[in-house]
Structure formats: structure tokens, C-alpha cells
N, C-alpha and C positions, 0 to 999 in steps of 0.2 A: 821828577817826584810827582808832578802832575799826571804824567803817563801811569805812574804806580797808581796813583790814588783812582784813576779810570779804570784800570784793570779791576782793582778789588772791588769797586761799585759794578763792575759787569758780572764779576764772579758772585756778589751777594744777590744780585738780580736774577743769575741763573740758578743760584740755589733756591731762591723764593719760588722760582718758576717751576723746578724740579719738584718742591714741596706741595706747591697746588696740584702740580698732575697727580702726585700720589695721593691727596686728598681727594681729588676728582675720581682716581681709580677707586679708593677706598668706599667713595659714595656711591659708585656704580656696583661694587660688590655687594654692598649693604641693599641694594634695589633688587640685585638678583634673590638674596635671601629674604625678600619681602614675603608677605602672605598671599601673595597674588594667586600662585598655584594653588593655594587651597581653597581660594574663592573659587577659582577655575573647576576644581573639584566638586564643590556644593552644588555649583550649576549643573555640573553634569550629573551628578545625583539626584538633583531635582526635574530635570529633563526625563531621568529613566522612570521616574515616579510618575510624571504626566504621562508617559508612553504606555505604563501599566493599566492607569485609569482610562485612557483612552480605547485599548484593548478591551476592558473589563464592559465598558459602555458599548462598544461595537458587538461584543458577545451578547449582552442582553437585548439589545436592538434586534440581532437576527433571531435570538430566541423567539421573541414577542411577534415578530413577523412571522416565522414559522407557525407558532401555536395560533394566529388569527387565520392564517391560510387554512390550517385544520379546521377549526371552527366552521369557516365559512363552506368548506367543502361539506364538512358534517351537516351544516344547517341548511345549505341551498344546491347542494352539488351531488345528492344521490341519485344513482342512475336506475332507471326502471326501463324495461322494453316491452312494447305492446305485443300480445299475441292475436293474430286474427283481426278482423275488421269491424269490431263491435263498436267502436268509435267512429268510423268513416261518417262523413268525409273530414272531420276535424283531425283525426289521427289515423295513420295507416299501418298495416301489419308490418310490426319490425321496427317501428319509430323506436328511437332511443330517446327517453324523456330526463330531463332534471327535474327533482322532486324537492319541492320545499318543505324541508321535515321540522322547519321552526315555528312555521305561520300559525300553526293551530295549537300552539300553547299560550297565545295570546290573543286568540279570537277563534270562534267555532267555525266549521264550514259553512259556508253561504249556498244557497240555492244556485245552480248553474256552475259550481266550482266541479272541475275535473280533479278526481281524486284516485290516490294509488291505495290499495287496502289488501289485505289477507286475513283469513279466518283461521289459518294455524302457521306455526313458525315453519313447517316445512314448505307450504304452498307457494306457487307463483303469485307475484302480485297481480291484482286486477285492475282494471283502470276504467271507471264510469264517471257519469256526471251526477251530482246531486241533484234529486227532483223533491224529496220530501224532507223536511225537518222536523226535529224534536218536537214532540207534542201536538203533531198534525194528523189528521186522517187522511191517508191517499186511497183513492180507487180509480180504477180505469173504467170507463163507459164509453160505448160506441167511438172506440178508438182515441179518446181523449183523457188527459190526466186530470182528475178532480181533487182540489185541495179542500178540505172541510167542505165538500160540498160544491165548491166553486171551479169553475174551468180555469187551469193554469195557462196561462198565455204569453207570461214572460219568463226569461230564463228557463226555457226549456226547448231543445232541439230535436224532439221527435215528436212525430205526427202520424196519425192514421195506425195505430197500434192494434194489430191482429190478435196478438196473444196477450191478455190480461193476467193469466196465471192467478199468483196468490191476491193479485189487486182486483181479482173480479168481485171479491167483497170488500168493503172497508177495511183498510189497514191501518191500525192505530198505533201510532210511533211512542215508544218510551221517552223519557227525559233527555236518554244520550244516544238514541238510534235515529238512523238516516235512511231513507229511501233513495235507492241508487239505479239508474238505468243507462244503457248505452245509447249512442245517439242513433246508431243503426239497430232498431229495435228486432229486425227479423234474424239478425245474427248475434244478438247479445244475451250471455247469460248474466242475470243481475238479480235485483231484488224481487223480481215476479216468480223466480223459482224457490221452492221451498228449501233446495239445498244452499242457496244463499241467503235469502231473506232480507231482514233489516240487518244494516250494518252499525256497529256500536262505534263512537267516538274513538275508543281506545284501540280499535282495530284498523283505523285510518292511519296510514303512514305518513301521507301528507298531500300537497298540492302539487300537480302538473303544472309547470308553468315556461318549459323552455323545451325545444325540439333539437338536439343536437345531432340528429342524424344529416349527413351530408346530402345535399339536394335542395331542391325548391322548397321543400317544406321546412328549412333550417331558420330557427327564430322563435320568437316568443309565440306561446299558444293563443 
């Protein structure tokens, strides 16, 4: 009898073990049917949205960089080449210059500046140095430049001028006019000639500031 009772207990114990195993299996299946995959899907969708935002920001940054580069080139990187030796020794024939096209939007040309200008849309740019400023009177006497009757000794790079041209008599500059000359006065066509005369500010393209031609002159002017 004891043996039979022991076997019944073992059967009951085995039945309880099997029921627990089924419950465990049921709980496992219940875990697999949980919402974890949906949570993963939401994370994946969020990651895609972040990637799209990053691409948009990246594209905007590239656009800003490109626009900035274009503006910088337009303002500071316009190229003009010199023709002849009228600005020797500062500039040589064929030198390629970078022109600051922006600078004279915030200030007026100063005496001593090397400027690029042209008097008509189809003409070649001329490169000369500013000698006379608006409102001044310019005259060349005995090879010297006089400003309002006083000899100009600073910010001038030409001397012993042989040809006075229009400046043999006092030249009065208007409120937006400049008198320009080449450093090499013997080879320069400038404001002394009636065909060029005084230069208006609107005709000045910008200030020459850098020589980009390869060689020993490469660098700032």
C-alpha cells in the first residue's frame, strides 16, 4: 500500500511538473506576442526621420558654403590683367590682379590706392593710382603735383613729370571725381589726357590688392 501511495504521489508530482512546463511555455508565447517588435518599428521610423533631418541640414550647410564662396569671389576675387608698363615698378605688363569690388561700397577711394576703372562697358580696364580727390584742385608744375596749390609729397609714386597735359592748368575735381596717374608717367595714359580726364567714382570697378600671376611678384600689392 505504501508503494502504491508513493507511485500516486510521483504521478501527481509529474502532473504538476508538466502543468508548470505548459504554463512556462504559455508565458513564453505570450512574451513573443508582446509589443516589443512594434516598439522596435517605432525606433526604426524615428531613426529614418533623424536621417532625413541630417540630410536636410547637410544640404543647407553646403548651399550656404557655396553661396558664401560665390559672394567672396564676386567681392574680392575679380581678375584684371594689366596692359603695358604704366604702373611699373609696382606692377608689370601682364600681371593678373585680384580686385576688391566691395571696398568702395563702404568707403571712398583714398589717395595712393591702385584702382581699376573703365569709361565704357566695352573697354578694357585701366589700372592707375589715385592722386587727386573730390573737391580738390590738381596742377602739375615743374614736374611736381600740386594739390590745392601745395606740393604733394605723400602717397605719390611719380616724380619729375615731363608731360603735364590737362593738369598744366589747375584741374578742379567734382564731388565724385578723381585724378589718377600711372607710376611710370612716361608710359601712362591717365587723367592728364583729355581722352581720359577725371574719373568718376561710378566708373571705378574696385581696388587692386593682390597679384596672382606666378613668379616673384606673387602676393599683396
